[in-house]
N, C-alpha and C positions, 0 to 999 in steps of 0.2 A: 451568246449575243455578243454583237460587236461594241465593246465599251467605247470605241471611239465616235460611235454615232450619237452619244449623250454629251450634254454640255456641262451638266451638274452631276454630282455624286449618286448616281442611280445604282441601286443594289437589287438584285433579283435573283431568283432560282435558289441553288444550293447555298450560295454565299449569303442569302438572306437568312435562310434557315439556321446557317452557323451563327450569324450575327444575333439571333433570337434565343439560341440555346441555352445562354447563361442565366436567363430568368425561368427556365422550366422548373416547375414544381412550386414557384412562389406562390403566396397568397394573392389574390386579386382585390383590387380596391372597390369599394362599394359602387363607384360610377361606371365599373366595367360593363355592366349590363347595358348601359346607355350606348357604349361604344358598339357592341355586338347588335344592337336592336337597329341603329343607323347601318350598319355593314350589310346586314342580311335582311333588311326591311326593303319595302318596295322603293323603286327609283322614285326620288321627289325633286328632282334638280337641285338640291341642296349639298352643301359640304358640310363636315363635322368639324367644329373648333374644338379642340381639347388643350385647354390652356390653364394656367395657374403658377404660382412661385415655383422657384427652384427647389429640386429635392422634394416633390410631392407625387412622384410616380408616371409622370407624362410619358417618357421613352418607354419605361417598363411596360405600360399599357398596351403601346403600338406592338411591343415585341410579342407579348402575351397573346395578342389577337393573331399574329401570324402563326404561333405555334398551334392555337387552337382551329386554325383553318383545315377543311378538308384538302388533301394534296391538289385536287384540281383548281381549287382557289388559290392557294399558296403559289400554284405555278402562274397564276394571272396577277400577282402581287408584286407592286416596286415599292421600295423605300428609298427616299430621297434626303439625306443629310444637308439641309441648306447651309451655306456658308456666307459671309460678309461680301465675297466677291461674285457670288451669284446675281443674275438681274432677272427681271421678269421676262424678257426677251429670251434668255437662256431657258427658262422653265418652261415657257409656251413653246419652245422648240423640242423639248424632251417631252412635254405631255402629248404633242402631236406625234412623236414617234412610238410612244406608249400606247396611244389609242389605236394606231394603225397596225400594232403588232398584236391587238387583242388583249391589252392589259386592262383590268376592270377596278382594281383596287391600288390607289396610290396613297402613301403614307408619307406626308411631307413634314419633316422635324425640324424644328427650330427654323420655322418659315418667317418668323419676326426679325430676322437677322438681315432678311432683305429689305433694303432701305425702301424700294416701291411698293413693298406688300400692301400697306394699309390702303394707298390710293388705287391699287390695280387688282385688289382680291376678287373683284366680280368677275374677272376672266375665268376663273376657275369653276365658279357656279353656273354662269350664264353660258359657256362653251361647254366644257368638259361633263361636268355634272349632268348638264342638259341632255348630252349623248350616253347618258347611262352609267358613266365611272362614278364609284364610290371614291371620294376624296377626304382624307382626314389631315387636317392641318393642325399640328402642335408647335407650342413655344412658349418661352418663359417670360415674354414682353406682354403680359396680360393686358395692358392698357392698350397695344396695339389692336388686339382683338376686339376690345371694347370699342375703340375707334370704328373699326371695320364693321362691328354689327351694328351700327348706328348709322353708317354710312354706305359703303360698298357692298356689303353683305346683310343689309337690313332685309329681313324676311326671306333670306336665301341660306340660311346656316342653323344648324342644329349646335347648341353649346353645351359643352360638358366642362365643368368646372372642377380643379384638383385642388385648390388652395386650403380649403376648409377639411380638416381630418378630425372627426369629432371622438370623443373619448372610446365609445364602443368600436369604432373601426381601428383606431390606434392600438387599443389593447388586443384585438384580434391579429393585426398584422405584425406586431412587434413583440406580443406575448408579455407586454408591461402589465402587471397584476394590479396596480393601486392608482388611485387618482394623484397622490404625490408624484409617481413615476410620470403620468401625463403631464403634471404641472412643470416638472423638470425637463422633459424632454419633446412634449408635445408641439405640433406646428409642421413637422417635416418628418420624413421617413428615415432620418439619421438621428441617433441617440446622440446627447451631450455628455460632458464630462464636468466634474467639479473643479479640478485642480487647474489654478489659474497659471503657476509658475513652473509646472511639472514639464519640461520638454518632451518626454515621452509621451505622455497624455496629449499633449497638445498636437503632437505629429500624427494621432490618430484621425481617421475621417469622420469628424463629428460637426453638427452645424452649430450648435449653440454652446461649444465646450467652454468658452471663456469670452471676456469682453471684446478681444480683439476678433474673434471669429464672428461673433454676433454683429459687431460693427461692419464687418467686412459683406456679411449676408444682408444687411440693411441696405449697404450701399450697391451692392452688385444686384441683388433680386429685387429691390423696391426702387431706391433712388435712381438707378441707370436704368431700369424698366421704364420709369416715369419719363425720364430724360430722352431715352432713345426713341421711345414712341411719340415724344412731342416733337423730336427734330425731324422725325420721318413724316407726320403727319401734315398734310398740306404744305409741305417743303419747310417746316418749321415756322410755319404761320400761325400756330395755335398755342403758342406760350403763355398767352394772355399776360395776368398780372405777374406770372412767375419768371418772367425773361430775366427781369432785373436781380433776383436771387440766383438764378443759373449763370448768368454771366459773372457775378461776383463770387461764384464757387460757394455759396451760403445755401443752396437748396437742400443739400444733405442735412447740413445742421439743423435746419427748420423741421424737415422730415422727421429726424430722429427725436427732436425735443417732442413733436406731436405724440410720436409712439410712445415715448416714456411716460407721457401725462394722460394718455389717451383714456385709461381706465378710470379717470377721477373726475376731470375738470376741462374739457376740450375748449379751453377758452384762449383769446386773444392775448390776455394778459400772461399766460404761461410763457409765451415767446418773448415779451418784451420786457418782463420784470426781471429782477436778478434771481438766478437760477438758485431754486430751493428744492430739495429733495423731499417728496411728500412722504416716502418710506421712513426716512430718518426722523421726521417731526412726528409722525405716527407712533414709532416705537418708543420716543422719549416720553410722550404723554402715557402710553398705556404703562411704561416700566413705573412712571411716578406714581400711579394709582393702583398698581398691582396688591390685590387683596392679601396675598401671602406676604408676610413682614420679611421673611428670609429671602423672598425675591424681590421686594420691594427696592428701588434703587434710583437715583437720580444721575447716575453715571454718565448718560447721554446728554445731560445738561451741562458737565463738566469738560467735555472734549472739546478741541479746536474745531467747531462746526465750520468756520470759514474754510480753514486749511482742508477738512473733509470733503467740504463741498466742491472746492476746487479741484481736489484729487478726483472726486466722481466725476466733474465735468470733464476732466483730461480722459478718463476711462471711456465715457460715453461719446466724447468727440461732439460734444454740445458747446456750440458758440454763444457766450453770455452777451448781454446787451453791449458792453462795452467794445466787445469784439467783432459786432455786426457792422457793416459798412453799409447794408441797406436795411431800411427800417422794415419790420415784418408787419403787414396790415392786416384787416378783417378779410379783405380780398384774397391776400396769400393763403390764409388759414382756410378759407372756403373752398379755394381751389385744391390745395394740398388735401383736405378731407374728402373732396369730391373723388379724386384719384384713387385714395386709399380704399375708399369703398368700392370702387371699380376692380380694384386688385384683390377683393375679398378679404382684404387685411383686417379692416374694421366694420363693425356694425353698430348703427346707432340704435338702442333700445331705451327709449326716452322714460324718464322718472314722472310718473303721474301723481296726482295729488286727489284728494277727496272731492274737490270742487271742478264740475265738470268744465267750467268756463277759464281754468287757469291754463297758461300755456305750458305743456310738458316741458321738464328740463332735459337737455341733451345730456346722454350717458352712452358714451362710447366704449364698445367692447372689442377687445384684439383676439383674433382668431388664431394667432400662435402662441399658446402660452409659454413655451420654452424660451421664446425672445424676451418675454416679459420678465420670467425669472431670472434669466441670466443677468439682466440689467440689474436685478435686486442682489444678486450674487456680487456683481461689481461694486455695489455699495458697501457691502459686508468686506470687500477686499480693501476698499479706500479706509473704512474705519480700522481695520487692522493695523494700517500705516501711521494712525494718529499717536503721537508721542504719548498722551495721557493714557489712551487706551491701550497701549501696548505695555504701559506699566502695570496694569491690573494683573490679578493672578489668572492662571489658566482658566479655573473654574469660572471667574466672572466673566472673562473673554468669550468664553463656549456659551454661556447662557445668554449674555447679551445679543451675541450674534445670531444664535438659534432663535431668540424671540422675535428679533427684526424678519427673519426669513418665515417663522411662524405667522406673524402678521401678514406678510405677503401671501403666504400660501391659502390662508383664511379668506382673504380679498379675491384672490384669484379662484378660489372654489365657487363664490358666490357669481362670480362673472362666467365662468364657464357652464354651470347650470342655466343660469340665465341666457346666455347665447345660445346653447344647445337646444333649450326649450323653445325659444324663439324661431328658430330655424327649422323646428320641426313641426310645431303648432301656430307659426305665424299667421298662416293664411285662414285658419280655422277658429282660432282662440286670439285674444288681447294678452300679452304677455309683457309685463313690466314690472318695476320696483314701483311701490306705492308709498309715498311719502307724507307723513303728518306732521303737524306743528312740532311735534316732538317725537323723533323715532321714526321707523318705517318698518314696512314687511319687506323683506329681501326679494320677495317675487310674489306676484299675484296673476293667476291665470283666471281670465274673465270668457265665460261661454256666453256671446251675444244670442244666440238662437234659444239657448234655455234661461238665459238671464240670470245666471247663478255664478259663483266664483270660488276660489280655494286660496288660501294665504299660506305663504312658507316663509319660515326662518332657515338660513342655510348656515352650518357650523362646522368648521375643521376641527372637530374633536370626536373622540371615541368615547366620550362620558356624556351621560344625559345629566343637566343641571337645572335647576328651576329658573334661573335667569335666561337661559337660552329662548325659552317661550313667553318671556313676560309681555311682549307685545300683542302676542295671540291670546293673551288672557285679558287685555285692556278692554274693558266694555265699552268705553268711549270709541276706541279705534274700531272696534267690531261694528258699532252702530254706524259710524261715519262710512266704512267700507260697504256695508250692505245697502246703505242709501243711494250710492252711485253705482254699484256692482250687482245689485240683486243679493239672492240668498247665499250666503256663506256656508257652502256644504262640505268645507273640510279645512282643517288647520293643521298644518304639517312641519315638524322639524326634520330638515334633511342633514343629515350628519354621518359620521363613519362608523357608527356602531351598530348594534343589532336593531331589528324591527321591534318597536313595542308600541302598544296602546295604553295611553295615560287614562285615569279615572276620570279626568275633567274632559275627555274627549279630544285631547291633543294626541296625534299620532306621530311617532318617531319613525322615520324611515331612512334606510341606507341610501346614500345620496348616489353611490357608484351603481347600487341596484336601480336608481330611479334613470340614471344616464343609460344604462344598459337596455332598459324597457322602452326608452323614448321612441324608437320606431313605430310599437305598436300602438302609442297613445294616440296617434294622429287618426287612427282607424276607428275609433270608439266615439259613440255619441253622448256628450255629457261628462261632467267631471266626476260625479259620482262613482264611476268604474274604472278610473285610471289604473292600469294594471301595475304600475311602477309603486305606488302608494297604497295599495290592496294586498291583503294576505288572508289566507283561510284562518277561521277562528281558532281551530285547533293549534294553528303553527305559532300563535301569538304567545310570546313570553309574558310572564307577569311583569307589571310595570315596576321600575327599578329606578330610583333617583338617586344621584350622588350629590351629597350636600357640599 
């Protein structure tokens, strides 16, 4: 084929097969079936949008689709790698040429780099898909696709999202065998590393290997994603309240601060008050009240908190109130949150109470755990630079830093279970935290059809101890729960140990097993038979409780 007849980078035939060869034998994403359903389904005048944040497998999915094609379909397939220099006029010319030559499948990669894409996307569905061509559009500017779906491509596109990679899929794709591995690496299909100052490690190709690469990922995959999409949409006329932050160069800092705090309190005060690390304060409180006297310490009360916090701010590239030239308002926060939800980066899973008329409390979960955990590692790195902290013995430093990270892992396990359960069961069940006047259930699953529910405590521990289930034994909490959510058919502790049935009816179940079984749960009617939290009677070990 005469390459000169095309104006964009069109790859076909043997060259396309060679381009795809490097992914042969790779595992496929769960969403791959949706791509093949579109390619080989009946013509429906729609295009397919394959979008998500960087390093979530989009280009790999396109190449795997080419490799799986019968030879006659592969011969009628074209792959176009769009560049910032390409225009919609160039693409239209090439699409006309491909159609006239009998090509049926066109894979457009990085299409959101084309500045005119959002406002001109309907050309592909209304003209070429309507003529029977199957067109897949892929790109990292997820927000651009989000805008296109609500404007140019409304009701004319099949959307496949790649950003969210659940534990079970991450484990299958990368072979990571524990929830801690997912906490450390989860979110993209590249693993991270712990060493912050090891040049050899930092040279490796990892997404969340240190504070700098995490900040770069947030900047390129999220902040630039938002900014480029807003700049391209309606010729830049859709910045709304964020224009002032964008023009002052402070939009990145505002987004980063929201991400750092999103798992706890997505409030406007987080951006306007003097920055204070939630992780540092939580670890200090827990170390002061540690039950084991040999581990109890007030060392975090003695360190130079102001200096450590300043160092942490530098690591995370977060602007403090004094450094901001533009005040961050509620409107800024609302718009940033709206776009982060559109990017599939965050999910709101509200905290409910036992009073039905009470407004739920916003609870934001992050879909990329590796990003969150790397920020916690940056805190530990900042601590290690503190003068007093550095004067401690090696054993004390190791204990305190590991305790901080253990607190983070525990809180992240709660969020991971809540997030993945909500994504799988959200349409059929109500999934939430349930808060009481004192204490809470880490997760409640309510079945509105059967009017029954199950309550969960989620613990990052391999040991079963009585305190883990204290709220599940509280008769007042159980009565309040049943008054609003119907019969309580199960009380569970999800932890990292073996499955056990306690004599008082509380069931201990392995959290990793629960996450692995989630896809099947949504197929079953009623909570009493959830496969992830049931087991055969002869398999149940005798109750064991560590005091």
